[in-house]
C-alpha positions in Angstrom: 6.8 -12.7 6.4 8.1 -15.7 4.2 4.6 -17.0 3.3 1.9 -15.3 1.2 -1.9 -16.2 0.9 -3.5 -15.1 -2.2 -7.5 -14.6 -2.4 -10.0 -13.1 -4.5 -11.6 -10.4 -2.8 -14.6 -9.9 -5.1 -16.8 -12.7 -6.9 -13.9 -14.4 -8.3 -12.3 -14.1 -11.9 -10.1 -11.3 -10.5 -6.9 -12.4 -12.1 -5.4 -14.6 -9.4 -3.9 -16.9 -11.8 -1.7 -14.5 -13.1 -0.8 -13.0 -9.8 -0.2 -16.4 -8.1 2.0 -17.4 -11.4 4.1 -14.1 -10.9 4.7 -14.9 -7.4 5.1 -18.5 -7.8 8.6 -17.9 -9.5 9.8 -16.3 -6.3 8.2 -19.0 -4.0 9.2 -22.8 -3.3 5.9 -24.2 -2.8 2.1 -23.3 -3.9 -0.7 -24.8 -2.2 -4.5 -24.9 -3.2 -6.5 -25.1 0.0 -10.2 -25.0 -1.2 -12.8 -25.3 -3.9 -12.4 -27.7 -6.8 -12.2 -27.8 -10.4 -14.8 -25.0 -10.6 -12.0 -22.7 -10.3 -10.4 -21.2 -13.4 -7.0 -19.5 -13.2 -5.7 -18.4 -16.6 -1.9 -17.8 -17.1 -0.2 -16.2 -20.2 3.5 -16.6 -20.1 5.5 -15.5 -23.2 2.5 -15.4 -25.4 1.4 -19.0 -24.2 -2.0 -19.4 -22.3 -2.5 -22.0 -19.7 -5.8 -22.7 -18.5 -6.0 -24.2 -14.8 -8.8 -25.5 -12.8 -7.4 -27.9 -10.2 -3.7 -27.9 -10.6 -2.1 -24.9 -8.5 -0.7 -22.0 -10.7 2.9 -22.8 -9.6 2.9 -26.1 -11.7 3.9 -24.2 -14.9 7.0 -22.4 -13.5 7.8 -25.9 -11.9 7.4 -24.8 -8.3 6.3 -27.7 -6.1 2.6 -27.5 -6.1 0.4 -29.0 -3.7 -3.6 -29.9 -3.6 -4.5 -29.6 0.0 -7.1 -31.4 2.2 -9.7 -28.4 1.8 -9.8 -28.9 -1.8 -12.7 -31.6 -3.4 -10.9 -33.4 -5.8 -12.2 -35.0 -9.3 -9.6 -37.6 -10.0 -10.8 -37.8 -13.8 -10.8 -34.1 -14.1 -7.1 -34.1 -12.4 -6.0 -36.6 -15.1 -7.5 -34.6 -18.0 -6.0 -31.6 -16.6 -2.4 -32.9 -16.3 -2.7 -34.5 -19.7 -3.5 -31.1 -21.1 -0.7 -29.3 -19.3 1.7 -31.9 -20.3 0.8 -31.6 -23.9 1.7 -28.0 -23.7 5.4 -28.9 -22.6 4.9 -28.8 -18.8 6.4 -31.8 -16.9 4.1 -33.0 -13.9 5.6 -35.8 -11.5 5.3 -36.7 -8.1 8.4 -34.5 -7.4 6.4 -31.3 -8.3 2.8 -32.3 -7.5 1.4 -33.5 -4.1 -2.1 -34.4 -3.4 -3.3 -34.6 0.1 -4.3 -38.1 1.0 -7.3 -36.8 3.1 -9.0 -34.9 0.1 -12.5 -35.8 -0.3 -13.3 -37.2 -4.0 -16.0 -35.8 -6.3 -17.6 -38.8 -7.8 -20.0 -39.1 -11.0 -22.9 -39.5 -8.6 -22.1 -35.7 -7.3 -22.2 -34.3 -10.7 -25.5 -36.2 -11.2 -27.1 -34.8 -8.3 -25.7 -31.1 -9.0 -27.4 -31.2 -12.3 -30.6 -32.6 -11.2 -30.8 -30.3 -8.4 -30.3 -27.2 -10.9 -32.6 -28.5 -13.2 -35.3 -29.0 -10.7 -34.7 -25.7 -9.0 -36.3 -23.4 -11.8 -36.4 -19.8 -10.8 -34.3 -20.8 -7.6 -31.4 -22.0 -9.6 -28.3 -20.8 -7.9 -26.0 -21.0 -11.1 -23.6 -23.6 -10.1 -20.8 -25.0 -12.6 -22.6 -28.4 -12.1 -19.3 -29.9 -11.5 -20.4 -31.6 -8.1 -18.6 -29.4 -6.0 -21.5 -28.7 -3.7 -22.6 -32.3 -3.2 -19.0 -33.5 -2.7 -18.6 -30.9 0.2 -22.1 -32.1 1.7 -20.8 -35.6 1.7 -17.6 -34.4 3.3 -19.5 -32.8 6.2 -21.8 -35.8 6.4 -19.1 -38.3 7.0 -19.8 -40.3 4.1 -17.2 -38.9 1.5 -14.7 -41.3 -0.3 -11.2 -39.8 0.0 -8.1 -40.1 -1.7 -6.4 -42.6 0.9 -9.4 -44.9 0.2 -8.3 -45.4 -3.3 -5.5 -47.8 -1.6 -8.3 -49.8 0.1 -11.0 -50.4 -2.3 -11.5 -54.0 -1.2 -12.7 -52.8 2.1 -14.8 -50.0 0.8 -18.1 -51.6 1.2 -19.1 -50.2 4.7 -18.6 -46.5 3.2 -20.4 -47.3 -0.1 -23.4 -48.3 2.2 -23.5 -45.0 3.8 -22.7 -43.0 0.6 -25.5 -44.9 -1.6 -28.1 -44.8 1.3 -28.0 -41.0 1.1 -27.8 -40.7 -2.7 -30.1 -43.5 -3.7 -33.0 -41.8 -1.6 -32.1 -38.4 -3.1 -32.0 -40.1 -6.8 -35.2 -41.8 -6.0 -36.9 -38.4 -5.2 -35.8 -37.1 -8.9 -37.0 -40.4 -10.7 -33.5 -41.7 -11.1 -32.3 -45.3 -10.4 -29.9 -46.1 -7.9 -26.2 -45.6 -7.8 -24.5 -48.5 -9.7 -22.0 -49.5 -7.2 -20.4 -52.0 -9.3 -19.6 -49.6 -11.9 -18.7 -46.9 -9.5 -16.1 -49.3 -7.8 -14.6 -50.3 -11.3 -14.2 -46.4 -12.2 -12.4 -46.0 -9.0 -10.0 -49.1 -9.6 -9.3 -47.8 -13.2 -8.2 -44.1 -11.8 -6.8 -45.1 -8.5 -3.2 -45.9 -9.8 -2.9 -42.5 -11.2 -4.1 -40.7 -8.2 -2.3 -42.6 -5.7 1.1 -41.8 -7.2 0.7 -38.2 -6.2 -0.9 -38.8 -2.8 0.7 -38.1 0.5 0.2 -36.5 4.0 0.9 -33.1 2.6 0.8 -31.5 6.0 3.9 -33.4 6.8 5.7 -32.1 3.5 4.6 -28.7 4.2 5.8 -28.9 7.7 9.3 -30.2 6.7 9.7 -27.6 3.9 8.6 -24.7 6.3 11.2 -25.8 8.9 13.7 -25.6 5.9 12.9 -21.9 5.5 10.6 -22.4 2.3 8.4 -19.7 1.1 4.9 -20.9 0.7 2.2 -19.3 -1.5 -1.2 -20.5 -0.6 -3.6 -20.2 -3.6 -7.5 -19.4 -3.0 -10.2 -20.2 -5.6 -13.4 -18.1 -6.2 -13.5 -14.9 -4.2 -14.6 -13.7 -0.5 -17.9 -12.5 -2.0 -18.8 -16.1 -2.8 -17.8 -17.3 0.7 -20.4 -19.3 2.1 -20.5 -17.8 5.4 -19.5 -14.3 4.2 -20.7 -14.1 0.7 -23.9 -13.2 -1.1 -26.0 -16.2 0.2 -27.5 -18.4 -1.1 -25.3 -17.3 -4.5 -22.2 -18.6 -3.2 -19.6 -21.3 -3.7 -19.5 -24.5 -1.1 -16.5 -23.5 0.8 -15.2 -21.0 2.9 -12.9 -18.6 0.4 -11.6 -16.4 3.1 -7.8 -16.3 4.0 -8.4 -18.2 7.4 -9.1 -21.5 5.3 -5.5 -21.7 4.1 -4.4 -23.0 7.2 -7.4 -25.6 7.9 -7.1 -26.4 4.0 -3.6 -27.1 3.8 -2.8 -28.7 7.6 -0.6 -25.9 8.6 -1.7 -23.6 11.3 -3.0 -20.2 11.4 0.4 -18.5 11.9 1.7 -19.8 8.5 -0.5 -17.9 6.3 1.7 -14.7 6.3 0.9 -11.8 4.2 -2.7 -11.8 2.8 -2.9 -10.6 -0.9 -6.3 -9.5 -2.0 -6.7 -10.0 -5.8 -9.0 -7.1 -7.0 -10.2 -6.1 -10.4 -10.2 -2.4 -11.3 -13.8 -2.8 -12.1 -16.5 -5.5 -10.8 -17.8 -8.8 -12.5 -19.8 -11.7 -11.3 -20.9 -14.8 -13.2 -24.3 -16.3 -12.6 -27.0 -15.3 -10.3 -27.2 -13.2 -7.5 -27.1 -9.2 -6.2 -24.7 -7.1 -7.9 -25.3 -3.4 -6.9 -22.9 -1.9 -9.6 -24.0 -4.0 -12.5 -23.8 -1.8 -15.8 -26.2 -2.8 -18.5 -25.4 -0.2 -21.0 -22.7 0.8 -23.7 -20.2 1.2 -20.9 -20.7 -2.3 -19.6 -20.5 -3.8 -22.8 -17.4 -2.4 -23.7 -15.9 -3.2 -20.6 -16.9 -6.8 -20.9 -15.3 -7.0 -24.4 -12.3 -5.2 -23.7 -11.8 -7.4 -20.7 -12.8 -10.6 -22.6 -15.3 -11.3 -19.6 -16.1 -14.8 -20.2 -15.7 -17.5 -17.4 -12.7 -19.6 -17.8 -14.6 -23.0 -16.4 -17.9 -22.2 -17.7 -17.3 -20.0 -20.7 -20.3 -17.9 -19.6 -20.5 -14.2 -20.0 -19.7 -12.3 -17.0 -21.7 -9.6 -15.7 -20.0 -6.2 -15.4 -20.2 -3.3 -13.0 -18.2 -0.2 -11.6 -15.5 -0.7 -8.9 -17.6 -1.4 -5.5 -15.2 0.0 -2.8 -18.0 -1.0 -0.2 -17.5 -4.8 -1.0 -14.0 -4.9 -1.2 -13.6 -2.8 1.9 -15.6 -5.2 3.4 -14.1 -8.4 1.9 -10.6 -7.1 3.0 -11.9 -6.6 6.6 -13.3 -10.2 6.8 -10.3 -11.8 5.3 -7.6 -9.8 7.1 -6.2 -8.6 3.8 -2.7 -7.0 4.1 -2.5 -5.3 0.7 -4.3 -6.0 -2.7 -3.3 -6.6 -6.3 -5.3 -4.3 -8.5 -5.7 -6.1 -11.9 -7.0 -5.1 -15.4 -6.5 -1.3 -14.9 -6.0 -1.2 -18.6 -9.2 -2.2 -19.4 -10.8 1.3 -18.1 -8.1 3.2 -20.7 -9.8 5.6 -23.1 -13.0 6.2 -20.9 -13.9 9.9 -20.3 -15.4 9.1 -16.7 -14.9 6.4 -14.2 -16.9 5.6 -11.3 -16.6 4.1 -7.8 -19.4 2.8 -5.5 -18.8 4.4 -2.2 -22.2 3.7 -0.3 -25.6 2.1 -0.8 -29.2 3.6 -0.4 -31.7 1.3 0.9 -35.0 2.2 2.2 -34.2 5.7 2.8 -30.8 4.8 4.9 -27.3 5.0 3.7 -25.2 1.9 4.3 -21.5 1.4 4.3 -21.7 -2.3 4.1 -23.8 -4.8 2.3 -26.6 -6.4 4.3 -26.8 -10.0 4.6 -30.5 -10.6 3.5 -30.7 -11.5 -0.3 -33.7 -9.2 -0.6 -31.9 -6.2 1.0 -29.0 -7.0 -1.1 -30.9 -7.0 -4.4 -32.7 -3.8 -3.1 -29.3 -1.7 -2.7 -28.8 1.4 -4.9 -25.3 2.4 -5.4 -23.8 5.6 -4.5 -21.3 6.8 -6.9 -18.5 9.1 -6.8 -17.3 10.2 -10.4 -13.5 10.7 -11.6 -11.8 11.8 -14.7 -10.8 8.9 -17.0 -7.7 8.7 -19.0 -7.0 8.6 -22.8 -3.2 7.5 -22.4 -2.8 3.5 -22.4 -1.8 1.8 -19.3 -1.6 -1.5 -21.1 2.0 -3.1 -20.6 3.2 -0.6 -17.7 5.7 -1.8 -15.3 6.5 1.0 -13.1 4.1 3.5 -11.2 5.7 6.5 -13.1 4.2 5.0 -16.6 0.7 5.2 -15.4 -1.3 8.4 -16.4 -1.9 10.6 -13.6 -5.7 10.2 -13.7 -5.2 6.4 -13.5 -2.7 7.0 -10.3 -5.3 9.3 -8.8 -8.0 6.6 -9.3 -5.7 4.1 -7.5 -4.9 6.3 -4.9 -8.7 6.9 -4.3 -9.6 3.1 -4.3 -6.7 2.8 -1.5 -8.6 5.4 0.6 -11.9 4.1 0.4 -11.0 0.2 0.9 -8.6 1.3 3.9 -6.2 -1.0 2.3 -2.7 -0.3 0.4 -2.2 -1.5 -3.2 0.7 -3.9 -3.4 0.6 -4.8 -6.8 -0.7 -3.4 -10.3 -1.6 -5.7 -13.1 -1.4 -4.1 -16.7 -2.0 -7.1 -18.7 -2.5 -10.7 -18.7 1.5 -11.0 -19.4 3.3 -12.4 -16.2 5.8 -9.6 -16.5 3.4 -6.5 -16.9 3.2 -6.0 -13.3 4.1 -2.8 -11.0 5.5 -4.0 -7.7 4.7 -1.3 -5.0 4.9 -3.4 -1.9 6.6 -7.0 -2.1 4.3 -9.4 -0.1 7.4 -11.7 0.6 9.1 -9.1 2.5 6.4 -6.6 3.9 
């Protein structure tokens, strides 16, 4: 298999950025296929940290990087991120960055609506990043979105603005806000258009060409399967499909192009914001894992909730997303613990479940069933071969494989790119 699709198999924040960057050095193209600048991918290369939200992780290594049509694009955020990364010495041109010309745009009115809704929701808050992602996807589905290609035809945009503003003006009135300032919006779009259009193209065509030439394509997902709008812990989810199948529709290549599906999985569990979390730890162990793992959101800065590894959820994610193998990250954060625990099932209303029920109330009521294992005192940090790992850490990894019914392909032992143990090569297996 020449191509690899990388997805998060938990609630996001699994360390996808580092793994994608590591794989990108062996790929010819990296493609983002869903989400927006609510993603947070951190790369550490030779001690230098890069924090990306919209740009595909391959951009730092100079790999052709593509923002696919499944992404909702904030053009101002893109410009800011390009400037930031260029300030760190990375060259970004239309040779190494391509943006799908049919990408829907995130506009200021989307950010406004996101904030107004969350403020008004009270206890019903979902915990969005407030960046307009959800409202932009709503307008895409509602067939009133402004897309990248429209930036080249702003003089004929009035009919689309009529549809867009008819919807948003009514919503804004309900929140006691004035109508959309159409003139100001058009002026902002005219100002940003030249920057975006220099990267815009029919990326499906370019991807088809490089694929026929035998290029290795790496599809980069954002968030995680448990935040998928269909399969996640609804309503505490993101607004896009985060499963591997979206790589096909969100890039313009067919489903036979996605290749090896690599699920990124943290050696414990975290989530940001509201929603059920069966294995959450609110004790000293949870505090320790959070501090050692630097568990703060890359995008929001919010403190992540921390818990033991949940094999039930990861097994479910792997099945839903057709995961071929997993990359296990942050194993070093567990160093020094006397015992480690893995959730193997849930107890709900006197019954044992081997999956997470769909209803939010049932999810919140699930009690984890744990299997305890000995921890290890030796350090795993920086290990680059399986033989360098402590015996107890190896047993922990082996047990995870058994419980999730999926092999471990990679083990990450630090944020550094090269501190990675390769057990199965996704580009070959």
